[in-house]
C-alpha positions, 0 to 999 in steps of 0.5 A: 883276317889273322889275329894274335895266335895263342899257344896252349898245351895239347890235351886229349880233347884236341885230337879232332882239331889236330886230325883236321889240321893233319887232314888239311896238311895231307890235302896240300900234298896234292900240290906235289904228290904223284898223279893218282895219290890220295891222302889217308882216309878221314877218321883214321888220323883222329884215332891215331892222334888220340893214341899218340896224345895218350902216351905219357911222353907226348908233349905238344902245343895247340895254336889258336887265333880266337876260336880258330885253330891255326896249327899244332906241334907235338913230340914223343919218346922215339921208339923202334919201328918194329915190334915190340917198339922199344924206346930209343934212349935220348931220342925224341920223335918230332911227331907232328907239325901242321900249320893251316894254310891261312897261317903259312908264311907268318912264322908260326911254324918256326915258332912251334918248331923252336918251342918243341926243340927247346922243350925236348932239350929241357926234358933231357933228350940228346937229339930229335928225329922227324920224317917228312915226305921226300917230295915236299920241297916246302917242308924240306926247305923249312926243316933245313932252315930250322937246323935239321939235317938229312941224308935224303935217302927215301924211305917207303911209307906204304900207309901214306903211299909216299916216300919219306926222308928222315931228319935229325937234330942234335940238342946237346 
C-alpha cells in the first residue's frame, strides 16, 4: 500500500538506492526493447551514481514512502560529451528521473520533474536537456506532457545498446 511520499535531498549515501531504482527502470525497458536486449550489468550503475553525486553541481531529491524508496530525480551541470568534457554554460543536464513501478501513475514523476526544473531555474540555468530511450513511448509522452521538446532524431548509445533522443526545455 502506498502512503505519503516524503522528499529529501540526495546524499552520497543514496547511491545504492538510486542504483536500484535505475536497475528497476532499466528492467522495465524489456517491455519495449528489441529482442535480445539486456539492461546494463549490476554494479556498474552504483559506481556511476557515486561519481555523479560527488560532482559539486549535482542536485537531487530522493522520494521515500516510510522505509521504501519510491524514486529519485537529479540534475547536474551539462558538459560536452567528448573529452575534456568542458562545461556548457547555462545548461543543466537532467541526469536521472526514476520512479519505481509501485508509484507509476501517482503523479510522483511529475512532481519530481517540476521540482528539478524549478531548482535549475533558481540556480540560474537558462535551459535543461535530457536523454531518454527513443523506444520508450511512456517516457517520451511524459516529457512531452511536462513541457520538454525534441527533434526525435535517434542518437546511438552503445553503452546502453539502445538509441536515445535528446529533449530540451527553456527555463528563462
